[in-house]
N, CA, C and O atoms as CSV, one atom per row, in Angstrom:
chain,resi,resn,atom,element,x,y,z
A,1,MET,N,N,-13.613,9.740,-35.259
A,1,MET,CA,C,-12.410,10.321,-34.693
A,1,MET,C,C,-12.589,10.552,-33.188
A,1,MET,O,O,-11.700,10.247,-32.393
A,2,LEU,N,N,-13.736,11.087,-32.815
A,2,LEU,CA,C,-14.006,11.348,-31.401
A,2,LEU,C,C,-14.121,10.040,-30.622
A,2,LEU,O,O,-13.645,9.935,-29.491
A,3,LEU,N,N,-14.757,9.046,-31.239
A,3,LEU,CA,C,-14.896,7.746,-30.585
A,3,LEU,C,C,-13.532,7.102,-30.351
A,3,LEU,O,O,-13.303,6.493,-29.307
A,4,LEU,N,N,-12.646,7.233,-31.301
A,4,LEU,CA,C,-11.297,6.687,-31.155
A,4,LEU,C,C,-10.553,7.374,-30.016
A,4,LEU,O,O,-9.841,6.714,-29.260
A,5,ALA,N,N,-10.705,8.668,-29.884
A,5,ALA,CA,C,-10.054,9.411,-28.809
A,5,ALA,C,C,-10.606,8.985,-27.450
A,5,ALA,O,O,-9.853,8.881,-26.482
A,6,LEU,N,N,-11.916,8.739,-27.371
A,6,LEU,CA,C,-12.514,8.286,-26.117
A,6,LEU,C,C,-12.036,6.893,-25.741
A,6,LEU,O,O,-11.792,6.615,-24.567
A,7,LEU,N,N,-11.903,6.019,-26.723
A,7,LEU,CA,C,-11.404,4.672,-26.450
A,7,LEU,C,C,-9.953,4.697,-25.975
A,7,LEU,O,O,-9.571,3.941,-25.082
A,8,GLU,N,N,-9.151,5.569,-26.577
A,8,GLU,CA,C,-7.762,5.691,-26.150
A,8,GLU,C,C,-7.681,6.246,-24.735
A,8,GLU,O,O,-6.831,5.823,-23.951
A,9,ALA,N,N,-8.552,7.180,-24.403
A,9,ALA,CA,C,-8.566,7.751,-23.052
A,9,ALA,C,C,-8.983,6.692,-22.034
A,9,ALA,O,O,-8.430,6.644,-20.935
A,10,ALA,N,N,-9.940,5.852,-22.381
A,10,ALA,CA,C,-10.379,4.799,-21.471
A,10,ALA,C,C,-9.260,3.780,-21.246
A,10,ALA,O,O,-9.069,3.293,-20.132
A,11,ALA,N,N,-8.532,3.468,-22.302
A,11,ALA,CA,C,-7.428,2.524,-22.166
A,11,ALA,C,C,-6.317,3.095,-21.295
A,11,ALA,O,O,-5.738,2.378,-20.478
A,12,SER,N,N,-6.017,4.376,-21.463
A,12,SER,CA,C,-4.967,4.974,-20.634
A,12,SER,C,C,-5.433,5.121,-19.188
A,12,SER,O,O,-4.610,5.083,-18.273
A,13,ALA,N,N,-6.746,5.291,-18.962
A,13,ALA,CA,C,-7.263,5.350,-17.592
A,13,ALA,C,C,-7.115,3.998,-16.917
A,13,ALA,O,O,-6.764,3.934,-15.739
A,14,LYS,N,N,-7.375,2.924,-17.634
A,14,LYS,CA,C,-7.198,1.588,-17.065
A,14,LYS,C,C,-5.732,1.328,-16.743
A,14,LYS,O,O,-5.413,0.755,-15.701
A,15,LEU,N,N,-4.859,1.741,-17.618
A,15,LEU,CA,C,-3.430,1.570,-17.381
A,15,LEU,C,C,-2.989,2.382,-16.166
A,15,LEU,O,O,-2.219,1.892,-15.339
A,16,GLY,N,N,-3.466,3.608,-16.053
A,16,GLY,CA,C,-3.112,4.452,-14.915
A,16,GLY,C,C,-3.619,3.885,-13.608
A,16,GLY,O,O,-2.915,3.925,-12.599
A,17,ALA,N,N,-4.838,3.354,-13.612
A,17,ALA,CA,C,-5.393,2.750,-12.399
A,17,ALA,C,C,-4.605,1.513,-11.998
A,17,ALA,O,O,-4.367,1.287,-10.812
A,18,ALA,N,N,-4.200,0.715,-12.969
A,18,ALA,CA,C,-3.417,-0.487,-12.663
A,18,ALA,C,C,-2.042,-0.114,-12.114
A,18,ALA,O,O,-1.561,-0.737,-11.167
A,19,ILE,N,N,-1.419,0.882,-12.694
A,19,ILE,CA,C,-0.108,1.327,-12.198
A,19,ILE,C,C,-0.241,1.901,-10.788
A,19,ILE,O,O,0.600,1.647,-9.926
A,20,GLY,N,N,-1.304,2.676,-10.562
A,20,GLY,CA,C,-1.516,3.238,-9.223
A,20,GLY,C,C,-1.728,2.173,-8.173
A,20,GLY,O,O,-1.183,2.268,-7.073
A,21,ALA,N,N,-2.514,1.155,-8.496
A,21,ALA,CA,C,-2.746,0.061,-7.549
A,21,ALA,C,C,-1.457,-0.707,-7.295
A,21,ALA,O,O,-1.189,-1.115,-6.165
A,22,GLY,N,N,-0.668,-0.904,-8.325
A,22,GLY,CA,C,0.615,-1.599,-8.161
A,22,GLY,C,C,1.587,-0.827,-7.290
A,22,GLY,O,O,2.273,-1.410,-6.452
A,23,ILE,N,N,1.647,0.475,-7.482
A,23,ILE,CA,C,2.530,1.308,-6.664
A,23,ILE,C,C,2.081,1.286,-5.208
A,23,ILE,O,O,2.908,1.238,-4.298
A,24,ALA,N,N,0.769,1.321,-4.991
A,24,ALA,CA,C,0.251,1.263,-3.618
A,24,ALA,C,C,0.615,-0.061,-2.950
A,24,ALA,O,O,0.991,-0.081,-1.779
A,25,ALA,N,N,0.506,-1.152,-3.679
A,25,ALA,CA,C,0.843,-2.465,-3.117
A,25,ALA,C,C,2.341,-2.574,-2.837
A,25,ALA,O,O,2.741,-3.113,-1.805
A,26,ILE,N,N,3.157,-2.071,-3.739
A,26,ILE,CA,C,4.606,-2.106,-3.533
A,26,ILE,C,C,4.990,-1.246,-2.332
A,26,ILE,O,O,5.826,-1.644,-1.521
A,27,GLY,N,N,4.380,-0.071,-2.221
A,27,GLY,CA,C,4.664,0.808,-1.088
A,27,GLY,C,C,4.286,0.176,0.240
A,27,GLY,O,O,5.014,0.304,1.224
A,28,ALA,N,N,3.150,-0.505,0.267
A,28,ALA,CA,C,2.726,-1.176,1.496
A,28,ALA,C,C,3.692,-2.303,1.860
A,28,ALA,O,O,4.034,-2.479,3.029
A,29,GLY,N,N,4.125,-3.055,0.868
A,29,GLY,CA,C,5.076,-4.131,1.121
A,29,GLY,C,C,6.396,-3.613,1.665
A,29,GLY,O,O,6.957,-4.184,2.601
A,30,LEU,N,N,6.887,-2.542,1.082
A,30,LEU,CA,C,8.132,-1.953,1.572
A,30,LEU,C,C,7.966,-1.395,2.985
A,30,LEU,O,O,8.850,-1.547,3.828
A,31,GLY,N,N,6.834,-0.752,3.232
A,31,GLY,CA,C,6.594,-0.189,4.557
A,31,GLY,C,C,6.513,-1.251,5.636
A,31,GLY,O,O,7.103,-1.099,6.706
A,32,ILE,N,N,5.793,-2.317,5.365
A,32,ILE,CA,C,5.665,-3.387,6.348
A,32,ILE,C,C,6.996,-4.104,6.539
A,32,ILE,O,O,7.311,-4.539,7.647
A,33,GLY,N,N,7.775,-4.230,5.479
A,33,GLY,CA,C,9.109,-4.817,5.610
A,33,GLY,C,C,10.013,-4.002,6.509
A,33,GLY,O,O,10.751,-4.554,7.325
A,34,ARG,N,N,9.957,-2.695,6.362
A,34,ARG,CA,C,10.759,-1.823,7.232
A,34,ARG,C,C,10.281,-1.890,8.669
A,34,ARG,O,O,11.089,-1.883,9.598
A,35,ILE,N,N,8.968,-1.955,8.855
A,35,ILE,CA,C,8.423,-2.057,10.215
A,35,ILE,C,C,8.921,-3.339,10.876
A,35,ILE,O,O,9.388,-3.320,12.015
A,36,GLY,N,N,8.818,-4.440,10.159
A,36,GLY,CA,C,9.276,-5.722,10.715
A,36,GLY,C,C,10.764,-5.723,11.010
A,36,GLY,O,O,11.198,-6.229,12.045
A,37,SER,N,N,11.536,-5.163,10.112
A,37,SER,CA,C,12.981,-5.110,10.303
A,37,SER,C,C,13.340,-4.274,11.524
A,37,SER,O,O,14.169,-4.679,12.340
A,38,SER,N,N,12.720,-3.117,11.645
A,38,SER,CA,C,13.006,-2.254,12.797
A,38,SER,C,C,12.548,-2.894,14.100
A,38,SER,O,O,13.210,-2.763,15.129
A,39,ALA,N,N,11.422,-3.582,14.054
A,39,ALA,CA,C,10.933,-4.243,15.261
A,39,ALA,C,C,11.879,-5.362,15.695
A,39,ALA,O,O,12.138,-5.527,16.887
A,40,MET,N,N,12.392,-6.123,14.744
A,40,MET,CA,C,13.318,-7.201,15.103
A,40,MET,C,C,14.611,-6.639,15.671
A,40,MET,O,O,15.185,-7.214,16.596
A,41,GLU,N,N,15.074,-5.517,15.126
A,41,GLU,CA,C,16.263,-4.869,15.677
A,41,GLU,C,C,16.014,-4.401,17.098
A,41,GLU,O,O,16.857,-4.576,17.978
A,42,ALA,N,N,14.840,-3.800,17.316
A,42,ALA,CA,C,14.515,-3.300,18.649
A,42,ALA,C,C,14.385,-4.441,19.646
A,42,ALA,O,O,14.825,-4.318,20.789
A,43,ILE,N,N,13.789,-5.546,19.226
A,43,ILE,CA,C,13.663,-6.697,20.122
A,43,ILE,C,C,15.035,-7.288,20.428
A,43,ILE,O,O,15.278,-7.730,21.551
A,44,ALA,N,N,15.930,-7.300,19.449
A,44,ALA,CA,C,17.273,-7.818,19.681
A,44,ALA,C,C,18.043,-6.934,20.659
A,44,ALA,O,O,18.844,-7.433,21.449
A,45,ARG,N,N,17.807,-5.641,20.611
A,45,ARG,CA,C,18.501,-4.728,21.519
A,45,ARG,C,C,17.914,-4.732,22.921
A,45,ARG,O,O,18.631,-4.565,23.908
A,46,GLN,N,N,16.589,-4.926,22.999
A,46,GLN,CA,C,15.917,-4.857,24.296
A,46,GLN,C,C,14.880,-5.979,24.395
A,46,GLN,O,O,13.689,-5.734,24.202
A,47,PRO,N,N,15.317,-7.199,24.692
A,47,PRO,CA,C,14.400,-8.346,24.686
A,47,PRO,C,C,13.279,-8.270,25.723
A,47,PRO,O,O,12.238,-8.900,25.539
A,48,GLU,N,N,13.463,-7.529,26.784
A,48,GLU,CA,C,12.413,-7.463,27.800
A,48,GLU,C,C,11.210,-6.639,27.353
A,48,GLU,O,O,10.157,-6.701,27.986
A,49,ALA,N,N,11.345,-5.874,26.284
A,49,ALA,CA,C,10.239,-5.063,25.780
A,49,ALA,C,C,9.572,-5.704,24.568
A,49,ALA,O,O,8.941,-5.010,23.772
A,50,THR,N,N,9.704,-7.006,24.422
A,50,THR,CA,C,9.201,-7.701,23.238
A,50,THR,C,C,7.701,-7.516,23.040
A,50,THR,O,O,7.256,-7.249,21.924
A,51,SER,N,N,6.923,-7.654,24.094
A,51,SER,CA,C,5.462,-7.575,23.939
A,51,SER,C,C,5.025,-6.175,23.534
A,51,SER,O,O,4.130,-6.028,22.701
A,52,ASP,N,N,5.640,-5.142,24.108
A,52,ASP,CA,C,5.293,-3.767,23.734
A,52,ASP,C,C,5.672,-3.487,22.281
A,52,ASP,O,O,4.904,-2.885,21.531
A,53,ILE,N,N,6.855,-3.928,21.903
A,53,ILE,CA,C,7.315,-3.690,20.532
A,53,ILE,C,C,6.425,-4.429,19.539
A,53,ILE,O,O,6.059,-3.876,18.501
A,54,ARG,N,N,6.080,-5.664,19.849
A,54,ARG,CA,C,5.248,-6.460,18.950
A,54,ARG,C,C,3.859,-5.832,18.777
A,54,ARG,O,O,3.341,-5.766,17.662
A,55,SER,N,N,3.267,-5.379,19.866
A,55,SER,CA,C,1.927,-4.791,19.753
A,55,SER,C,C,1.965,-3.488,18.959
A,55,SER,O,O,1.065,-3.226,18.160
A,56,ASN,N,N,2.984,-2.677,19.166
A,56,ASN,CA,C,3.116,-1.448,18.379
A,56,ASN,C,C,3.357,-1.758,16.910
A,56,ASN,O,O,2.837,-1.069,16.033
A,57,MET,N,N,4.147,-2.798,16.640
A,57,MET,CA,C,4.421,-3.179,15.257
A,57,MET,C,C,3.140,-3.613,14.550
A,57,MET,O,O,2.924,-3.256,13.392
A,58,ILE,N,N,2.293,-4.374,15.228
A,58,ILE,CA,C,1.058,-4.844,14.614
A,58,ILE,C,C,0.118,-3.675,14.327
A,58,ILE,O,O,-0.523,-3.639,13.277
A,59,ILE,N,N,0.034,-2.731,15.244
A,59,ILE,CA,C,-0.829,-1.558,15.035
A,59,ILE,C,C,-0.344,-0.740,13.843
A,59,ILE,O,O,-1.145,-0.334,13.001
A,60,ILE,N,N,0.948,-0.499,13.770
A,60,ILE,CA,C,1.481,0.306,12.667
A,60,ILE,C,C,1.338,-0.426,11.337
A,60,ILE,O,O,1.032,0.198,10.321
A,61,ALA,N,N,1.555,-1.736,11.331
A,61,ALA,CA,C,1.380,-2.511,10.095
A,61,ALA,C,C,-0.072,-2.466,9.628
A,61,ALA,O,O,-0.337,-2.396,8.427
A,62,ALA,N,N,-1.007,-2.507,10.566
A,62,ALA,CA,C,-2.421,-2.415,10.193
A,62,ALA,C,C,-2.736,-1.048,9.589
A,62,ALA,O,O,-3.516,-0.958,8.641
A,63,LEU,N,N,-2.142,0.007,10.124
A,63,LEU,CA,C,-2.362,1.341,9.566
A,63,LEU,C,C,-1.783,1.459,8.154
A,63,LEU,O,O,-2.393,2.069,7.276
A,64,VAL,N,N,-0.612,0.875,7.943
A,64,VAL,CA,C,-0.012,0.897,6.598
A,64,VAL,C,C,-0.889,0.130,5.617
A,64,VAL,O,O,-1.116,0.590,4.497
A,65,GLU,N,N,-1.378,-1.026,6.025
A,65,GLU,CA,C,-2.268,-1.805,5.156
A,65,GLU,C,C,-3.556,-1.048,4.859
A,65,GLU,O,O,-4.074,-1.120,3.745
A,66,GLY,N,N,-4.071,-0.329,5.839
A,66,GLY,CA,C,-5.279,0.460,5.623
A,66,GLY,C,C,-5.075,1.551,4.589
A,66,GLY,O,O,-5.939,1.781,3.743
A,67,VAL,N,N,-3.944,2.217,4.653
A,67,VAL,CA,C,-3.641,3.263,3.673
A,67,VAL,C,C,-3.480,2.653,2.283
A,67,VAL,O,O,-3.952,3.222,1.299
A,68,ALA,N,N,-2.821,1.506,2.195
A,68,ALA,CA,C,-2.645,0.843,0.900
A,68,ALA,C,C,-3.985,0.400,0.330
A,68,ALA,O,O,-4.225,0.546,-0.868
A,69,LEU,N,N,-4.851,-0.134,1.165
A,69,LEU,CA,C,-6.176,-0.535,0.699
A,69,LEU,C,C,-6.970,0.670,0.220
A,69,LEU,O,O,-7.670,0.600,-0.790
A,70,PHE,N,N,-6.859,1.767,0.944
A,70,PHE,CA,C,-7.535,2.995,0.529
A,70,PHE,C,C,-7.027,3.446,-0.844
A,70,PHE,O,O,-7.821,3.861,-1.687
A,71,ALA,N,N,-5.733,3.371,-1.071
A,71,ALA,CA,C,-5.160,3.776,-2.360
A,71,ALA,C,C,-5.652,2.875,-3.490
A,71,ALA,O,O,-5.953,3.360,-4.580
A,72,VAL,N,N,-5.735,1.581,-3.242
A,72,VAL,CA,C,-6.228,0.651,-4.265
A,72,VAL,C,C,-7.699,0.926,-4.559
A,72,VAL,O,O,-8.115,0.882,-5.717
A,73,ILE,N,N,-8.486,1.206,-3.533
A,73,ILE,CA,C,-9.899,1.518,-3.751
A,73,ILE,C,C,-10.065,2.790,-4.554
A,73,ILE,O,O,-10.922,2.856,-5.435
A,74,VAL,N,N,-9.255,3.806,-4.264
A,74,VAL,CA,C,-9.309,5.044,-5.049
A,74,VAL,C,C,-8.961,4.783,-6.506
A,74,VAL,O,O,-9.583,5.350,-7.404
A,75,CYS,N,N,-7.969,3.926,-6.746
A,75,CYS,CA,C,-7.616,3.576,-8.133
A,75,CYS,C,C,-8.764,2.872,-8.831
A,75,CYS,O,O,-9.049,3.149,-9.996
A,76,LEU,N,N,-9.427,1.959,-8.124
A,76,LEU,CA,C,-10.572,1.260,-8.724
A,76,LEU,C,C,-11.738,2.212,-8.963
A,76,LEU,O,O,-12.442,2.081,-9.964
A,77,LEU,N,N,-11.951,3.159,-8.070
A,77,LEU,CA,C,-13.028,4.132,-8.288
A,77,LEU,C,C,-12.713,5.019,-9.484
A,77,LEU,O,O,-13.607,5.356,-10.261
A,78,CYS,N,N,-11.459,5.395,-9.634
A,78,CYS,CA,C,-11.086,6.197,-10.803
A,78,CYS,C,C,-11.286,5.394,-12.086
A,78,CYS,O,O,-11.594,5.955,-13.138
A,79,LEU,N,N,-11.114,4.106,-11.992
A,79,LEU,CA,C,-11.264,3.253,-13.178
A,79,LEU,C,C,-12.731,3.110,-13.588
A,79,LEU,O,O,-13.058,3.178,-14.773
A,80,PHE,N,N,-13.607,2.912,-12.609
A,80,PHE,CA,C,-15.001,2.611,-12.937
A,80,PHE,C,C,-15.939,3.805,-12.903
A,80,PHE,O,O,-17.067,3.699,-13.382
A,81,LEU,N,N,-15.525,4.913,-12.367
A,81,LEU,CA,C,-16.402,6.095,-12.331
A,81,LEU,C,C,-15.966,7.162,-13.279
A,81,LEU,O,O,-16.603,8.213,-13.361
């Protein structure tokens, strides 16, 4: 009985880790999409500031990707530890 409960807990932990990693990936995709959309709007409104807008967009996209990677790593650590 105890072994069955432990196996069920392990299965639900794997499911939770997979859902968490998926949510992190979806959130990163949505965030980067919004960044790109806002940057294109800003460039369309002020074309002379294209290089500044592009460099800021790349920095912010890298930060969003870093947070998403951190979330996926935390999910994997919860799964294996």
